[in-house]
Backbone as CSV, one residue per row, in Angstrom:
resi,resn,N_x,N_y,N_z,CA_x,CA_y,CA_z,C_x,C_y,C_z
1,MET,-24.936,-3.246,18.032,-23.588,-3.457,17.570,-22.638,-3.288,18.753
2,ASP,-21.627,-4.124,18.834,-20.622,-4.079,19.887,-19.893,-2.750,19.849
3,ASP,-19.766,-2.105,21.013,-19.126,-0.796,21.115,-17.665,-0.829,20.660
4,SER,-16.931,-1.885,21.016,-15.522,-1.972,20.622,-15.392,-2.209,19.117
5,PHE,-16.317,-2.954,18.541,-16.307,-3.169,17.092,-16.559,-1.856,16.363
6,GLU,-17.543,-1.108,16.840,-17.876,0.181,16.229,-16.691,1.146,16.320
7,ARG,-16.032,1.164,17.474,-14.863,2.018,17.665,-13.731,1.586,16.729
8,SER,-13.561,0.287,16.559,-12.527,-0.247,15.664,-12.789,0.159,14.214
9,VAL,-14.042,0.103,13.805,-14.423,0.507,12.448,-14.168,1.996,12.251
10,MET,-14.517,2.786,13.245,-14.303,4.237,13.149,-12.807,4.564,13.115
11,THR,-12.017,3.840,13.907,-10.571,4.054,13.925,-9.963,3.718,12.575
12,GLU,-10.358,2.602,11.987,-9.839,2.209,10.671,-10.308,3.190,9.598
13,SER,-11.514,3.668,9.718,-12.027,4.653,8.769,-11.200,5.943,8.850
14,ARG,-10.874,6.372,10.044,-10.057,7.574,10.228,-8.658,7.348,9.650
15,ARG,-8.091,6.179,9.907,-6.760,5.845,9.387,-6.759,5.902,7.861
16,GLN,-7.786,5.333,7.246,-7.891,5.342,5.786,-8.075,6.759,5.253
17,SER,-8.810,7.576,5.984,-9.002,8.971,5.586,-7.665,9.722,5.602
18,ILE,-6.857,9.460,6.610,-5.535,10.088,6.711,-4.640,9.609,5.569
19,LEU,-4.645,8.307,5.310,-3.848,7.763,4.210,-4.294,8.345,2.865
20,GLY,-5.599,8.451,2.669,-6.123,9.007,1.418,-5.713,10.455,1.218
21,ALA,-5.782,11.231,2.298,-5.364,12.635,2.225,-3.871,12.721,1.920
22,ALA,-3.085,11.893,2.589,-1.636,11.898,2.365,-1.318,11.514,0.924
23,LEU,-2.005,10.515,0.389,-1.768,10.091,-0.989,-2.019,11.247,-1.952
24,THR,-3.142,11.896,-1.811,-3.479,13.033,-2.684,-2.407,14.121,-2.599
25,LEU,-2.003,14.441,-1.380,-1.020,15.497,-1.189,0.375,15.097,-1.647
26,PHE,0.780,13.870,-1.370,2.102,13.415,-1.809,2.217,13.465,-3.322
27,LEU,1.145,13.096,-4.017,1.178,13.133,-5.477,1.153,14.565,-6.007
28,ALA,0.419,15.433,-5.333,0.291,16.821,-5.804,1.495,17.685,-5.430
29,LYS,1.959,17.557,-4.186,3.014,18.446,-3.692,4.363,17.751,-3.512
30,GLY,4.325,16.443,-3.450,5.539,15.694,-3.138,5.635,15.439,-1.643
31,LEU,6.376,14.431,-1.287,6.519,14.056,0.116,7.203,15.158,0.917
32,THR,8.240,15.720,0.387,9.007,16.733,1.106,8.190,17.988,1.383
33,GLU,7.410,18.410,0.402,6.651,19.658,0.544,5.352,19.501,1.329
34,THR,4.868,18.282,1.471,3.630,18.044,2.218,3.934,18.090,3.707
35,THR,3.121,18.817,4.442,3.295,18.890,5.896,2.203,18.069,6.588
36,MET,2.449,17.764,7.832,1.422,17.073,8.614,0.189,17.969,8.767
37,GLU,0.386,19.261,8.813,-0.740,20.198,8.870,-1.569,20.107,7.590
38,ASP,-0.912,19.975,6.434,-1.637,19.775,5.171,-2.506,18.524,5.258
39,ILE,-1.924,17.467,5.779,-2.641,16.189,5.888,-3.802,16.323,6.870
40,ARG,-3.571,17.012,7.979,-4.643,17.238,8.954,-5.796,17.996,8.317
41,HIS,-5.456,19.056,7.615,-6.487,19.885,6.991,-7.281,19.083,5.956
42,ARG,-6.588,18.366,5.099,-7.255,17.615,4.023,-8.082,16.452,4.563
43,SER,-7.583,15.769,5.591,-8.276,14.577,6.112,-9.393,14.930,7.084
44,GLY,-9.306,16.127,7.684,-10.292,16.495,8.698,-10.002,15.871,10.049
45,ALA,-8.889,15.172,10.162,-8.508,14.539,11.423,-7.779,15.542,12.303
46,SER,-7.800,15.285,13.587,-7.009,16.117,14.497,-5.549,15.678,14.426
47,MET,-4.645,16.543,14.835,-3.233,16.169,14.870,-3.035,14.985,15.805
48,GLY,-3.747,14.968,16.903,-3.642,13.840,17.840,-4.019,12.532,17.186
49,SER,-5.065,12.559,16.388,-5.497,11.353,15.679,-4.450,10.909,14.660
50,ILE,-3.894,11.859,13.933,-2.870,11.528,12.941,-1.667,10.895,13.632
51,TYR,-1.201,11.529,14.716,-0.027,10.998,15.410,-0.342,9.716,16.182
52,HIS,-1.592,9.498,16.493,-1.991,8.210,17.093,-1.748,7.071,16.098
53,HIS,-2.053,7.329,14.843,-1.904,6.307,13.801,-0.498,6.253,13.219
54,PHE,0.144,7.409,13.094,1.430,7.490,12.407,2.370,8.389,13.197
55,GLU,3.481,7.838,13.619,4.438,8.552,14.458,4.974,9.827,13.797
56,ASN,5.154,9.770,12.472,5.652,10.932,11.744,5.316,10.763,10.261
57,LYS,5.671,11.736,9.476,5.329,11.723,8.046,6.010,10.563,7.314
58,ASP,7.250,10.243,7.675,7.939,9.126,7.020,7.240,7.795,7.294
59,ILE,6.782,7.607,8.521,6.043,6.385,8.873,4.732,6.337,8.086
60,LEU,4.081,7.470,7.949,2.845,7.549,7.173,3.131,7.195,5.710
61,ALA,4.203,7.742,5.144,4.574,7.455,3.746,4.870,5.968,3.573
62,ARG,5.546,5.375,4.534,5.839,3.938,4.473,4.567,3.105,4.549
63,ALA,3.667,3.507,5.452,2.401,2.777,5.598,1.604,2.830,4.301
64,LEU,1.595,3.973,3.668,0.884,4.131,2.403,1.504,3.239,1.328
65,TYR,2.819,3.235,1.249,3.525,2.385,0.291,3.220,0.913,0.563
66,LEU,3.278,0.522,1.829,3.033,-0.876,2.189,1.597,-1.283,1.884
67,GLU,0.661,-0.389,2.122,-0.744,-0.684,1.789,-0.897,-0.946,0.290
68,GLY,-0.261,-0.106,-0.516,-0.337,-0.290,-1.966,0.297,-1.594,-2.402
69,ARG,1.493,-1.875,-1.914,2.185,-3.114,-2.284,1.405,-4.340,-1.815
70,THR,0.870,-4.278,-0.609,0.095,-5.403,-0.079,-1.140,-5.653,-0.927
71,SER,-1.833,-4.601,-1.274,-3.023,-4.727,-2.109,-2.682,-5.317,-3.478
72,LEU,-1.607,-4.835,-4.075,-1.182,-5.352,-5.373,-0.773,-6.815,-5.270
73,HIS,-0.032,-7.172,-4.231,0.381,-8.572,-4.054,-0.811,-9.492,-3.822
74,GLU,-1.807,-9.026,-3.089,-3.017,-9.829,-2.885,-3.698,-10.112,-4.223
75,ALA,-3.739,-9.113,-5.086,-4.321,-9.311,-6.422,-3.507,-10.332,-7.206
76,PHE,-2.176,-10.263,-7.100,-1.310,-11.229,-7.786,-1.537,-12.641,-7.275
77,PHE,-1.537,-12.816,-5.969,-1.682,-14.157,-5.409,-3.046,-14.763,-5.739
78,ALA,-4.073,-13.936,-5.765,-5.392,-14.436,-6.162,-5.368,-14.882,-7.624
79,ALA,-4.615,-14.165,-8.451,-4.571,-14.470,-9.883,-3.825,-15.763,-10.183
80,ILE,-2.858,-16.121,-9.354,-2.078,-17.331,-9.653,-2.573,-18.555,-8.891
81,ALA,-3.713,-18.411,-8.242,-4.281,-19.541,-7.504,-4.933,-20.512,-8.487
82,THR,-4.104,-21.086,-9.331,-4.572,-22.024,-10.339,-3.516,-23.099,-10.517
83,SER,-3.911,-24.236,-11.017,-2.940,-25.300,-11.251,-2.343,-25.211,-12.657
84,ASP,-2.849,-24.290,-13.459,-2.374,-24.150,-14.831,-1.449,-22.939,-14.943
85,PRO,-0.155,-23.164,-15.188,0.784,-22.036,-15.271,0.395,-20.998,-16.330
86,HIS,-0.113,-21.430,-17.475,-0.512,-20.481,-18.511,-1.612,-19.565,-18.002
87,GLN,-2.621,-20.144,-17.364,-3.696,-19.337,-16.793,-3.161,-18.417,-15.695
88,GLY,-2.204,-18.916,-14.923,-1.613,-18.117,-13.860,-0.893,-16.895,-14.397
89,ILE,-0.114,-17.088,-15.456,0.611,-15.966,-16.064,-0.377,-14.952,-16.645
90,MET,-1.363,-15.448,-17.358,-2.388,-14.542,-17.910,-3.115,-13.815,-16.776
91,GLY,-3.401,-14.561,-15.714,-4.066,-13.961,-14.560,-3.236,-12.848,-13.939
92,LEU,-1.909,-13.057,-13.861,-1.021,-12.027,-13.319,-1.072,-10.749,-14.155
93,VAL,-1.006,-10.923,-15.452,-1.030,-9.755,-16.342,-2.335,-8.987,-16.165
94,TYR,-3.458,-9.704,-16.199,-4.746,-9.029,-16.059,-4.934,-8.446,-14.665
95,ALA,-4.439,-9.146,-13.639,-4.548,-8.627,-12.270,-3.777,-7.322,-12.133
96,TYR,-2.602,-7.283,-12.720,-1.762,-6.085,-12.677,-2.483,-4.910,-13.347
97,LEU,-2.972,-5.143,-14.539,-3.664,-4.086,-15.282,-4.933,-3.637,-14.564
98,ARG,-5.702,-4.599,-14.056,-6.943,-4.288,-13.339,-6.649,-3.477,-12.079
99,TRP,-5.612,-3.896,-11.335,-5.281,-3.213,-10.083,-4.909,-1.760,-10.362
100,PHE,-4.068,-1.529,-11.364,-3.668,-0.151,-11.674,-4.833,0.661,-12.222
101,GLU,-5.744,0.008,-12.880,-6.944,0.698,-13.365,-7.823,1.118,-12.188
102,GLN,-7.934,0.249,-11.181,-8.774,0.515,-10.016,-8.108,1.436,-8.998
103,HIS,-6.790,1.497,-8.989,-6.039,2.288,-8.003,-4.978,3.153,-8.694
104,PRO,-5.377,4.023,-9.599,-4.363,4.774,-10.363,-3.449,5.645,-9.499
105,ASP,-3.998,6.330,-8.514,-3.174,7.195,-7.675,-2.235,6.383,-6.785
106,LEU,-2.773,5.359,-6.165,-1.948,4.509,-5.310,-0.888,3.799,-6.145
107,GLY,-1.257,3.369,-7.336,-0.295,2.738,-8.231,0.828,3.688,-8.605
108,GLN,0.482,4.925,-8.909,1.502,5.921,-9.236,2.422,6.134,-8.043
109,TYR,1.846,6.232,-6.855,2.648,6.442,-5.652,3.597,5.262,-5.419
110,VAL,3.100,4.054,-5.533,3.937,2.868,-5.319,5.077,2.834,-6.330
111,MET,4.766,3.154,-7.580,5.799,3.129,-8.616,6.858,4.211,-8.382
112,GLU,6.441,5.370,-7.930,7.378,6.477,-7.737,8.115,6.417,-6.398
113,ALA,7.558,5.714,-5.438,8.101,5.732,-4.077,9.528,5.222,-3.995
114,SER,9.861,4.232,-4.779,11.208,3.664,-4.678,12.268,4.643,-5.169
115,ASP,11.863,5.666,-5.881,12.814,6.660,-6.373,12.981,7.855,-5.435
116,THR,12.250,7.862,-4.339,12.362,8.984,-3.419,13.436,8.698,-2.382
117,GLU,14.118,9.733,-1.977,15.169,9.553,-0.974,14.597,9.128,0.366
118,HIS,13.345,9.483,0.648,12.732,9.140,1.929,12.389,7.659,2.039
119,LEU,12.015,7.048,0.936,11.579,5.649,0.992,12.562,4.675,0.367
120,ASP,13.604,5.164,-0.243,14.547,4.312,-0.968,15.048,3.141,-0.128
121,VAL,15.565,3.412,1.054,16.101,2.351,1.906,14.987,1.417,2.350
122,TYR,13.846,1.966,2.735,12.710,1.152,3.164,12.251,0.217,2.050
123,VAL,12.162,0.719,0.823,11.738,-0.086,-0.317,12.751,-1.204,-0.575
124,LYS,14.024,-0.905,-0.479,15.058,-1.935,-0.682,14.938,-3.041,0.365
125,VAL,14.695,-2.678,1.608,14.527,-3.674,2.673,13.294,-4.536,2.387
126,LEU,12.184,-3.907,1.989,10.970,-4.671,1.667,11.214,-5.631,0.507
127,ARG,11.893,-5.163,-0.521,12.173,-6.031,-1.668,13.015,-7.222,-1.255
128,GLN,13.984,-7.017,-0.386,14.814,-8.118,0.083,13.982,-9.114,0.889
129,LYS,13.105,-8.612,1.752,12.228,-9.490,2.523,11.332,-10.302,1.597
130,ILE,10.829,-9.669,0.552,9.958,-10.366,-0.396,10.726,-11.472,-1.098
131,LYS,11.961,-11.214,-1.496,12.776,-12.241,-2.149,12.972,-13.436,-1.240
132,VAL,13.131,-13.190,0.048,13.334,-14.276,1.001,12.031,-15.027,1.240
133,MET,10.910,-14.310,1.277,9.605,-14.914,1.575,8.974,-15.640,0.396
134,LEU,9.301,-15.242,-0.816,8.575,-15.726,-1.975,8.774,-17.167,-2.389
135,PRO,9.773,-17.861,-1.914,9.907,-19.223,-2.416,8.596,-19.986,-2.392
136,GLU,8.652,-21.142,-2.868,7.516,-21.970,-3.237,6.310,-21.940,-2.311
137,GLU,6.470,-21.553,-1.062,5.327,-21.566,-0.160,4.198,-20.652,-0.621
138,ASN,4.499,-19.654,-1.417,3.471,-18.715,-1.858,3.000,-18.938,-3.295
139,PHE,3.605,-19.849,-4.001,3.258,-20.087,-5.390,2.958,-21.561,-5.618
140,PRO,2.068,-21.852,-6.534,1.854,-23.250,-6.899,3.166,-23.837,-7.422
141,ALA,3.398,-25.103,-7.160,4.650,-25.775,-7.526,4.969,-25.680,-9.016
142,GLN,3.955,-25.652,-9.879,4.188,-25.599,-11.320,4.990,-24.382,-11.742
143,PHE,4.917,-23.306,-10.990,5.622,-22.091,-11.375,7.126,-22.201,-11.201
144,PHE,7.572,-23.247,-10.515,9.003,-23.429,-10.285,9.561,-24.609,-11.064
145,GLN,8.788,-25.199,-11.971,9.251,-26.341,-12.748,9.817,-25.899,-14.070
């Protein structure tokens, strides 16, 4: 196996471990009460590794939120990849329910994140970007008729 590929896999695995630890702690203690030391302890990562991936706790919280939203949007786009609007709408509903069933903690975090003072502005900016990006290029034409 290529050494750089193996290192890349290990780096992504460490990043996911940090995100997973942060998710658990943010839900249990809240963003404000969770410290980077808590995340280090729970993830088993060194502080250097955590700061290599995430400049600070707010950046980590944003990355976690973005990962959840990206994953949910991918499920949505896969569900509407049909030429039949009725099937697309049904697909969206089932994709939404399936995603939250498969990712209950991440789903809870994504839903609650927009109400936190730390992510409020970031979430508003993301929503505005999504409104600008979403026109017809991402949806089958039938959805706009």
